N, C-alpha and C positions, 0 to 999 in steps of 0.2 A: 179767495182768501187763502187757500192752500198754497197757491203759487207764491204769494208773498212770504209765507212761513218757510218755504223751501229756500227762497232767496236769502233770507236772513239767518239761516241755519249755519253755524260756524263749521269750518272745515276741520276734520280731525287732525291733530298734530302728529307729525311723523315721530316715530320712536327715536330716541337719542342716537342709537347706533346708525340709523339711516341718515340722520341729520349730519353726522360727522363722518360718513362713509368716505367722503373725498379725502379726508386726512389719511385713512388707511391706504387709499389708492396712491397718494403721494409718497407714503412711506414705502410701499411696494415698488414704486418707480425708482425711488432713491436707492433702495437696496439693490435693485437690478442694475442701476447705473454704476454703483460702486463695484458690484461683481464684474460688470463688463470692463471697467477700468483695470481691475486686478488681472483679469484674463488677458487684456491687451498688453499690460506690463509684463506678465509672465511670457507671453508669446514673443515680445520684443527681446527679453532677456535670453530666451531660448534661441532666437535667431542670431543674436550676437555671439553666444557661446558656440553655436554650431558653425558660424562663419570662422571663428577663431580655430576651432578644431580642424575644419577643412583646410585652412591655411597652413596649420602645423603639419598635417599629413601630406599636403602638397609639397611643402618644403622638404620633408623627409624623402618623399618619392623622387622628386626632381633632383634633390641633392645627391641621392644615390645614383640617379641616371647620369649625372654629369661625370661621375667616376667611371661608370660603365662606358660612356661615350669616349672618354679619354683612353681607356684601355683598348677599345675597339679601334680607335684611330692609330694607336701605337702599334697594334698588331695587323693593321691593314696590309702592310708590306708582305705578310706571309701568304696572302691570297694570290 
């Protein structure tokens, strides 16, 4: 008789917070995804601005070197 009483005993209900815990997990995943997207965008912007800066410096250095090379070629006859 006890066995049948245990079999018909209702299961306790989960607390509401546990029942909807998956919603909090989805919100956490969504926030992390958005933060990752922002980070990737910031890294892309940083990469683009760094590439532009390197190109500017390269042009300044190489532009100055062209003048130096011309002067050196013009003065080579002194050697």
